[in-house]
N, C-alpha and C positions, 0 to 999 in steps of 0.2 A: 504494500500499500504506500502510495506517495505521501510525503510529509504534508501534514495538514496546516493550514494557515490559521493559527491560533493567535488572536490579538490580546494584548495586555500583559502585564507583568504580575505573575502570581506563582505560588509554590505548586508544582506538579509532581505529585508523588510517583506517578506512573507516566514518565515523559512521552511514551509512545501511545498513550490511550487517554484522550481527553475526558471521556465520560467517567472512567474510573478515577481519574485525578480530581474531577469536579466533585464526585461523591466523597472521596476521601478528604478533600478540603473542607467540605461541609461538615463532615464528622469532626475534624480537628477543631473547627470553629465553634462547635457547641460544647467543647470541653469546659470553657468558663461557666457555662450554664449547668454543668453537671451531667451532660449527655454522653460524655466519653472521657477517656483518659489517654493522653498521648502515648504513653508506653504500651498500653493495651492495643492501641491502633497500630503502632509500629510492629508489634508482634503479628498482627493480622497481615500487615503489609509484607513482612518478610515471608510469610507463607504464600503470598501471591506473587512474589518476585519471579519474573520470567514467564508468567502465565496470563498476561494481559488479555482480556477478552474471553477468558474461560469462565463461563457462567457457573459451572459446577464447582470450580475451584473457589469462586467468589462465595457461593452459598456455604460451602464447607468451612472456609476460613472464618467467616463471621459467625456461623453457628457454633463453631468450636469455642470462640471467645465468649459468646453469649452463655454457653453451658458453663464455662470456667468461671465467669463472673457471677453467674447464678449460684453456683456451688459455694462461692465465697460469701455471697449474701446470706445464704441459709446457714452457713457455719457461724458467721459473725452474729446472726440473730440469736442462735442457740446460746452463744456466750453472753448475750445481753448487750452487745455492742450495736445498739439500734441505729445510731446515726450512720455508722459505717455500712451496716447492712442495707439500710434504705437507699443510700446512694448507689450501692452496687446493684440493687434491684432495678433501678432506673437505667443504668448503663447496660445491664444485661438485656433489658427490653429493647433499647435502641439498637444494639448490635443484632438482635433477633430480627428487628424490622429491616435493617440493612441486608440481612442474609437473604431475604425473599425478593430483593429488588429485581433480579433477573430470572426469577422463577415464573414460568408461564402460568396464567390464571387457571388453566385446565389441570395443572399439576396440584394434587391435594396438599402438597407441602406448603403451598402459599397460604391457604386459609388456616392450616394447622399451626404454622409458625405465628401467624397473627393472633390466633386465639390464645396461644401459649404466652405471648408477651403481655397481654392486657392486664391480667391480675397482678403481675409483678410491677409493671409500670405504675398502676393505680395505687398499689400498696406504698411504693416509694414516694409518690407525689402527695398522697394524703398525709404522710408524715411531714413532708417538706412545706406544704402550703396549707395552713389552717383554713378549713372550709372548702377545700378542693372537693368537687362533687361531679360524679358521672350523671349526666342528664340526657333525656330524649327530647328532641324538638319536634313537636307534632308537624306532620307533613303529609301531603295527599297520597303518596305511594307507600307510606310507612314512616316511622319516626327516624329522624336524623340523629346519629350518635354525636355526642358533644361532651365537653368538659366545661364546668363553670368554675372560674377562679375569682374569688372576691378580692378587693384591694386589701393591702396589708393592714391598714387601720380603717376598717369600714365605719362609715358614719350613719348608715341607714338610708342614705339618699345619694348614692354615688353614680358617677358616669360608668358606662360599660361599653365595650366594643364587641361586635360580632366579627370574628376572625375566621375566614374561610381559607382552605388550602388551595393547591394548584392541581397540576396534572398527576403528580406522583407523590404528593405530601400526605400528611395525616395530622390529626389533632395532637398526636403524641409529639410531633415535630413542632407544630406552631406554638405549643406551650413553651418549648425551649427557645425557639427563635425569637418570640416577641412577648408572650404573655407574662413571663416572669419579670421582665423589665417594666412592663406596664403596671403590674400590681404593686410594685415597689414605689410607683409614682402616683398611687391613689386611684388608679383606673382598673376596674374589674374587667374580665374578659370571658367571653363565650367562644371557646375554640370548637368550631363546627366541622364535622366531616359532612360536607354537603353532597348532593347528588354526584356520583362519579368520583367520590373521594374516600380514602381511608376505610374505616370500618363500614361506613354506609354502602360502599361499593363491594368490599370484600365479603362481608358477612350478611348484608341485607340486600345485596344484588340490585341496588338502585343506581342506574346510570346517570350520566350528565344530561343536561338540557340547555339549549341556547338561551331560553327565557329564564335566566337564573333569578330574576326578581321574585319568582314564586318561592324559591328557597330563602331569598333575602327577606321577604315579608314574613315567612315562618319564623325566622330568627328574631326579627324585630318584635313580633307579637309575643314570642316566648319571654324576651327580656322585659317588654312593656308590662307584662302581667306580674312580674316579680316586685314585691313591695320594697325591696332594698335598692332598686334601680331608679335613677332619675330619668324619666322618660324623655326629657328635653335634652339629655346628653347621652344619647345612644349613637355610637359611631360605627363605621363599617370599614373593614380592611380585608384584603386578600393578597396572596402572594403568587408569583409566577403566572400560571394560567388564570389565576385569580385576578390578574391584571386585566382580564376581559370580564370576569364575573362581577367584580366590585363596581366598575363603572356602569355595567349593564343594570345592576340592581339600583344604583344611584339614579339612573335615568328614569326609573319607573316607581321606585319606592321612596317618596320624598319626605318620609317622616324621620329618616336618619339625619343626625345633626351635621355630619361631615363624612368624607370618604378619603381613604388613602390606598393607593396601589403600591404594593411592594414588588416592583417590576411591572412593566406596562405591556399592554397589547392593543392592537387596533383591528387587524385583520388576521384572525387565527388560521384561516385556511391558507393564506399567503405564507405564513410562517411554516406550516406543515408541508406545503409544496416543496420548499427548499429542504426541510429536514428529511423528507422522504427520499429525495434524491441522494442526500448524504448517506443515509443508512443503507439504502439499496445498493450503493456503490462501495460499501465496506468501510465507510467513514465512521468516526467516533464522536464528531462534534454534535452532540445531542444531549438531552436531559433524560432520555429514557430509551428502552428498547422499542422497536417499530410496532410491536403488538400492543403497546400501551394505549395508543389512541383508540383503536377499535374496542378494546376492553372498557375504557372509560366512557366512551360514547354509546356502548351497548349495541354495536353493529357486528355482523358476522365476519367481515373482512376489511382490508385496508381501503379498497375502492369505495365501498359503502360509507366508511368512516370519513373519507375525504369529501364525499358528496354532502354528508350531513354537516360537516365542518363549515360549509359555505355560509351557514346561518350565523356562525360565531364571528360577527363583525360589529364594530361600533360605528360604522358609517351610517349616518342618519339616525343614530341613537345618542351619541355623545352630546349632540346639540341640546338634548332634553335635560341634561344634568343642570340642576339649579343650586345644589348645596355646595359649600366650600369643599374643595378637593385638592389633595396633594398627590402628584404623580412622581414616583421615584423610579430610577433606572440606573444601571451601571453603564458607564461610557463605553466599556470594552466588552459588553455582553456578546458572547459568541453564539448564544442560543436564540435570542430575540433581538434583532438589531435595534440600536438606540433610536433609529428613525421612528419606530413604533411609538415611543414615548412622546416625541415631538408631534407626531400626527394626532395622537389623542389629545394632547394639550391644545393644539390649534383648533380642533373640532369641538372641544368641550364648551358647553354653553354657560358654565358657571361664571359669575362676575368675580368670584374669589377663587382663583386657581393658582397653584404653585407647581413648578417643575424643578425637581431636584435630581441632577445628574451626578452620580458618585464617580469620582475619578481616582486614579492611582495616588494622587496627591492627598486625597481625602483618607486614603488607607485601604480602599477596595473599589473595584470597578467592574467586577464580573456579573454574571446573571444573578439577580436578587442579592448581589454583593456577598455571595457565598464565600468569597475570599477574605472577608472581614465582617462576619456576622455580628460580633459584639459591638463594633462601632456603628454599623447600620441600625441594629436593633435599638441601641441607645438613642440615636438620632430620631428614629421614628417614635420611640416612647416619649422623648422630650417634646416632639411636635404635638402629640396628643395631650401631654400634660399642659403645655401652653394653651392649647385649644380649649381644654375643659377647666383650666384654672385650678388644677390640683397640685399637690406637693408630694 
C-alpha cells in the first residue's frame, strides 16, 4: 500500500496504520480521565507490534488486558482497596469496549463483550460520581440507554446537557470525554446512546435515522421532567457524526438553550463517498471499518447505506437553527475535512454563532481533537460553564 497523506503533527503509535494510531491516541488521551493507563496501553501495543490491520490480533490484545485489569479489580476489592478496585473496573471496561471495535456485528463476541463490560463500568462510575445513574429515555422504537450524571455540588435547579455520541462512540466514552469535566463545573449531563449508537444499537437493535430531532426531543423531554433540572438551561452537544445530529436537532427542537458540535458535519454522504473509496482501496484513513455505516444505518449492504446516507445533510436545514451554537473542529482533521465546519457555520441561521478551529498551536488539531482530548474537553466544558453561569 502506498504511503498515505496524513496531515498534522501527532503521536502515531502505529506509523503504518492511521486508524489504529487514531484509536490508540484516543485511548492515551482518556488516561487523565481514568479511562486507561499508559503502561497498560503500551503492553497492548507491544502485543500488536508488526500486526497492523489484523482485527483478530486487535481483539485478543485488548481482551487480554481487559481480563488482566478485571482480575486486579476483583482482587483489590476483596482486599478492601475500594478506590483502586473501582478505577480498575472502569479501565477494564474501556479496554473491553476497544476489543470489539473491529468485530463484525454478526459475530456474537461483539454483543457478548459489550454486555460483559457494562456492570463493571457502572460499578466503577457509581463509586467515582455520586448520583451516577443508569436511565432509559422513552423513545418511539424503545427506550434509549443513557447515563445521568449530576453536577458535583447540585443546587436542585441546575443546567444539564444532552450529550449524544457519533458513528462509533458510546455513552461509556462520552462520560470520559466530556461529562466528567462538565460536572466539575456545575453542569449535569445526560450521556445518551441515541439511535444507531452504543448500547441502543448493540443490545436494543435501534438504528440511526436522519431526522434525529425525534431523539433530541426525547432527550429534552426526559430532562425537562426531572425536578432537579433547570428547564431554561438544557443544552445539546454531540461528537463526530454527532456533528450532523446536534445541528439537525437544533434546527427543529428549539427548546434547547444552546448547541455545541464536537466536530462538525454538513454533508455526511459526501464524507462517506470519499471514505468508501479509501477503505475499498486498502487505505486506513478512516474512523471505522467499512461495515460500520450499514450497521449503524440498519441497511443490508453498503450500497443501500450510501443511498440512505443522502438524507444526512444540513443543506436547507442549518438555516433553521435559531439558538446560540458553537461549532468546533480540528484544523488537520483527516476524517472530516475542516471545510465541513466552515460550510455549517456559513449556513447556520443563528444570530449567535461561534466557530472554533483547534490547531497544533492550541495543542491538538485532529478529528474531534483526539490528539489532545483533555485540552479540548476543558475548552468545551468552560464554554458551557460560561454559557450557563456556573462555577
